[in-house]
C-alpha positions as CSV (number, residue, x, y, z in Angstrom):
1,X,116.2,89.7,126.7
2,X,114.1,92.8,127.1
3,X,111.1,92.5,129.4
4,X,107.7,92.9,127.7
5,X,105.6,95.9,128.7
6,X,102.1,95.5,130.1
7,X,100.5,96.4,126.8
8,X,102.4,93.8,124.8
9,X,102.0,91.2,127.6
10,X,98.2,91.7,127.5
11,X,98.2,91.5,123.7
12,X,100.2,88.2,123.7
13,X,97.8,86.8,126.2
14,X,94.8,87.7,124.0
15,X,96.5,85.9,121.0
16,X,97.4,82.8,122.9
17,X,96.0,79.6,121.4
18,X,94.7,81.6,118.4
19,X,96.0,79.8,115.4
20,X,94.6,79.6,111.8
21,X,91.7,81.8,112.5
22,X,89.3,83.3,110.0
23,X,90.0,86.6,108.4
24,X,87.2,88.2,110.5
25,X,88.6,86.8,113.7
26,X,92.1,87.9,112.8
27,X,91.0,91.4,112.2
28,X,89.0,91.6,115.4
29,X,92.1,90.3,117.4
30,X,94.5,92.7,115.7
31,X,92.2,95.7,115.9
32,X,91.2,95.0,119.5
33,X,94.8,94.9,120.6
34,X,96.2,97.8,118.7
35,X,96.6,100.1,121.8
36,X,99.5,102.3,120.8
37,X,99.2,106.1,121.2
38,X,99.0,106.4,117.4
39,X,96.7,104.9,114.7
40,X,98.6,101.7,114.0
41,X,98.8,100.2,110.5
42,X,97.3,96.8,110.0
43,X,99.8,94.8,108.1
44,X,99.6,91.5,106.2
45,X,102.5,89.1,105.4
46,X,102.0,86.1,103.0
47,X,104.6,83.4,102.8
48,X,104.5,82.0,99.2
49,X,105.9,78.8,97.8
50,X,108.0,80.6,95.2
51,X,111.6,81.5,94.6
52,X,111.7,85.0,93.2
53,X,115.2,84.5,91.9
54,X,113.6,82.7,89.0
55,X,111.8,84.9,86.5
56,X,108.9,82.4,86.2
57,X,108.3,82.5,89.9
58,X,108.3,86.2,90.5
59,X,105.1,87.5,92.1
60,X,104.3,91.1,91.4
61,X,101.1,93.1,91.1
62,X,98.9,95.8,92.2
63,X,95.5,96.0,94.0
64,X,93.1,98.8,94.8
65,X,91.9,98.2,98.4
66,X,88.1,98.9,98.5
67,X,88.4,101.1,101.6
68,X,91.8,102.7,101.0
69,X,94.9,102.4,103.1
70,X,94.4,105.2,105.5
71,X,97.8,106.5,104.5
72,X,98.7,109.7,102.8
73,X,100.7,108.7,99.8
74,X,103.3,111.1,98.3
75,X,103.6,110.6,94.6
76,X,106.5,111.6,92.3
77,X,106.1,111.7,88.5
78,X,108.8,111.9,85.9
79,X,107.3,113.8,83.0
80,X,107.7,116.8,80.8
81,X,105.4,119.4,79.2
82,X,101.6,118.7,79.1
83,X,102.1,115.4,80.9
84,X,103.9,117.1,83.7
85,X,101.0,119.6,83.9
86,X,98.5,116.7,83.9
87,X,100.4,115.1,86.8
88,X,100.3,118.3,88.8
89,X,96.6,118.8,88.2
90,X,95.9,115.2,89.3
91,X,97.6,115.9,92.7
92,X,101.2,114.6,92.2
93,X,103.4,115.9,95.0
94,X,106.6,116.1,93.0
95,X,107.0,116.4,89.2
96,X,110.2,116.7,87.2
97,X,112.7,115.2,84.8
98,X,116.5,115.7,85.1
99,X,116.0,117.9,88.1
100,X,114.0,115.1,89.9
101,X,116.7,112.6,88.9
102,X,119.3,114.8,90.6
103,X,117.2,115.0,93.7
104,X,116.9,111.3,93.9
105,X,120.7,110.8,93.3
106,X,121.3,113.3,96.1
107,X,119.3,111.1,98.4
108,X,116.2,113.2,98.5
109,X,113.5,110.5,98.2
110,X,110.4,112.2,99.7
111,X,107.8,110.1,98.0
112,X,106.1,106.7,98.4
113,X,105.2,106.0,94.7
114,X,107.0,106.8,91.5
115,X,105.4,107.1,88.1
116,X,106.9,107.9,84.8
117,X,105.9,108.4,81.2
118,X,107.6,106.0,78.8
119,X,109.9,108.7,77.3
120,X,111.3,109.3,80.8
121,X,112.6,105.8,81.3
122,X,116.1,106.5,80.0
123,X,116.4,109.0,82.8
124,X,114.6,106.9,85.4
125,X,116.7,103.8,84.4
126,X,119.8,105.5,85.8
127,X,118.1,105.4,89.2
128,X,117.6,101.6,89.3
129,X,120.1,101.0,92.0
130,X,118.4,103.6,94.2
131,X,114.8,103.1,93.5
132,X,114.8,99.3,92.9
133,X,115.7,98.2,96.5
134,X,113.0,100.6,97.8
135,X,110.4,99.0,95.5
136,X,109.9,102.5,93.9
137,X,111.1,101.7,90.4
138,X,108.3,102.5,87.8
139,X,107.1,99.4,86.0
140,X,104.6,99.0,83.2
141,X,103.3,95.7,84.7
142,X,101.9,97.6,87.7
143,X,100.8,100.7,85.7
144,X,103.5,103.1,86.9
145,X,105.0,103.5,83.4
146,X,102.2,105.0,81.5
147,X,101.0,108.0,79.4
148,X,97.8,108.1,81.5
149,X,99.5,109.9,84.4
150,X,96.2,111.3,85.7
151,X,94.8,107.8,86.3
152,X,98.1,106.5,87.8
153,X,98.3,109.4,90.2
154,X,94.7,109.2,91.3
155,X,95.0,105.4,91.8
156,X,98.1,105.8,93.9
157,X,96.3,108.4,96.0
158,X,93.1,106.4,96.2
159,X,94.2,103.2,97.9
160,X,96.2,101.3,95.3
161,X,98.8,99.0,96.8
162,X,101.7,97.4,94.9
163,X,103.1,94.1,96.0
164,X,106.2,92.2,95.2
165,X,107.7,88.9,96.6
166,X,110.9,89.4,98.4
167,X,113.9,87.0,98.3
168,X,112.4,84.6,100.8
169,X,109.1,84.5,98.9
170,X,107.3,86.8,101.3
171,X,104.8,89.5,100.3
172,X,103.8,92.1,102.8
173,X,101.8,95.3,102.8
174,X,99.7,97.7,104.9
175,X,96.0,97.0,104.4
176,X,94.5,99.8,106.5
177,X,94.5,101.4,109.9
178,X,93.4,100.0,113.3
179,X,90.8,102.8,113.4
180,X,89.0,101.4,110.4
181,X,85.7,99.6,111.0
182,X,86.3,95.8,111.3
183,X,84.2,95.0,108.2
184,X,86.2,97.5,106.1
185,X,89.5,95.9,107.2
186,X,88.1,92.5,106.4
187,X,87.2,93.6,102.9
188,X,90.7,95.1,102.4
189,X,92.4,92.0,103.7
190,X,90.4,89.7,101.4
191,X,91.0,91.9,98.4
192,X,94.7,91.8,99.0
193,X,94.8,88.0,99.5
194,X,92.7,87.5,96.3
195,X,95.1,89.7,94.3
196,X,98.2,87.8,95.4
197,X,96.4,84.5,94.9
198,X,95.5,85.5,91.3
199,X,99.1,86.6,90.7
200,X,100.4,83.0,91.0
201,X,103.2,82.7,88.5
202,X,103.5,79.9,86.0
203,X,106.7,78.5,87.6
204,X,105.2,78.0,91.1
205,X,105.3,74.4,92.2
206,X,103.5,72.7,95.1
207,X,101.7,74.8,97.7
208,X,101.5,78.4,96.6
209,X,99.9,80.1,99.6
210,X,101.9,78.6,102.5
211,X,100.8,80.9,105.3
212,X,99.2,84.3,106.0
213,X,99.7,86.4,109.1
214,X,98.1,89.7,110.2
215,X,99.5,92.1,112.7
216,X,99.5,95.8,113.7
217,X,102.5,98.1,113.8
218,X,103.2,97.5,117.5
219,X,101.3,94.3,118.1
220,X,101.8,90.5,117.9
221,X,100.7,88.6,114.8
222,X,98.1,86.0,114.3
223,X,98.0,83.3,111.5
224,X,95.0,83.2,109.2
225,X,93.5,80.0,107.9
226,X,94.5,79.9,104.3
227,X,91.5,77.9,103.1
228,X,89.1,80.5,104.7
229,X,91.1,83.4,103.3
230,X,90.7,82.2,99.7
231,X,87.1,81.0,100.0
232,X,84.7,82.9,97.8
């Protein structure tokens, strides 16, 4: 077993006996122990009482974090004609149709978000096996299949985060950077938790929010008190 470095040992010591803390306490712990040489991402993981293999238990949605993610998001848009021009004007990084499909098929996936106009879906549909596992497939439920490409591009660039439950019923996302002010991180964390809580599917049985943990890219995690997290 690899020996822990001094930084991680110190971080683990700071987290010792810290269980089911408030969102504010969790942010302060994670932020205070993010000591890597780069600006670490603050990440949240929520364990949900759902089985996403059942359609009525799938959790999926989108939330705009009030203080952004701190990440530069590269956006690709499948569109033609005036809508392609609209996407470019809104700041999309890659715009195309069949040519963009060929790039993706060749393994050139240099984007973090994929948007498409409805008429492009026959083309985009061919890429399901490539984009689906990467959670990049455009979907009308989260606003990435739309004629309003300007709004979709601006939202993606402005702090919008998509979430989707994985096979084990876990939802995770980056909710900011360790360099953010603590109060801004708290606002982002609470906004994300609220969005996932509101996305509770009709088929969910028993306890929906089972556990919530916060961590930084290189740091240990701390569990958040669920009752505190969902309190208004």
